[in-house]
C-alpha positions in Angstrom: 0.2 -0.1 0.2 1.5 3.3 -1.1 2.1 6.4 1.7 -0.4 8.7 1.9 1.5 12.4 1.4 -1.4 14.1 2.4 -1.9 12.1 5.8 2.4 12.3 6.3 1.8 16.3 6.0 -0.7 16.3 8.4 1.0 14.0 10.8 4.0 16.4 10.6 2.1 19.3 11.0 0.7 17.9 14.4 3.6 17.3 15.5 5.1 20.3 15.0 1.8 21.7 16.6 2.8 19.7 19.5 6.5 19.9 19.9 5.7 23.8 19.9 2.8 23.2 22.9 5.1 21.2 24.6 7.9 23.9 24.7 5.7 26.3 25.7 4.5 24.3 28.5 7.8 24.1 29.8 8.8 27.6 29.4 5.8 28.3 31.2 6.3 25.9 34.2 9.9 27.0 34.3 8.7 31.0 34.4 6.1 29.5 37.4 8.8 27.7 39.2 11.7 30.6 39.3 8.0 32.8 40.6 7.1 30.2 42.9 11.0 30.3 44.4 11.0 34.1 44.8 7.8 33.8 46.4 9.0 30.6 49.1 12.1 33.9 49.4 10.2 36.2 50.4 7.6 34.0 52.7 11.0 33.5 54.7 12.5 36.8 55.2 8.7 37.6 55.8 8.7 35.0 58.8 11.8 36.2 59.9 11.0 39.9 60.2 8.2 38.5 62.5 9.8 36.3 64.8 11.9 39.6 65.1 8.6 41.3 65.7 7.6 39.3 68.6 10.6 39.1 70.1 10.0 42.8 70.1 7.2 43.1 71.4 8.1 40.3 74.1 11.1 42.3 75.2 8.8 45.4 75.2 5.8 43.7 77.5 8.6 42.7 79.8 10.0 45.9 79.9 6.8 47.5 80.1 6.1 45.0 83.3 9.0 45.8 85.1 8.3 49.6 84.7 4.5 49.3 85.2 6.0 47.3 88.7 8.4 50.5 89.8 5.2 52.9 89.8 2.9 50.6 91.7 6.4 50.7 94.6 6.6 54.7 94.1 3.1 55.1 94.6 2.6 53.0 97.3 5.6 54.6 98.9 4.4 58.2 98.8 1.0 56.6 99.8 2.7 54.8 102.8 2.0 51.4 102.3 3.4 48.4 100.9 2.7 47.1 97.4 2.2 43.5 98.6 -0.8 43.6 101.2 
């Protein structure tokens, strides 16, 4: 049976389109992967900033409690009472 040149031409065209689509998909996947890596770095950076902020807030609260205790002691001394009573 002789080969059909039209069928070969159609098959070649379909193969080219498939390969082009595959190349485009590969490029787009690479872009998405790169953007995901960038996003992961940004999230990691934000996590570090949140941890630092959490520590700063904890330090501030401890400092504030100490200052409040000092104020209570001074006010109690001025009123002539012990703060623990």
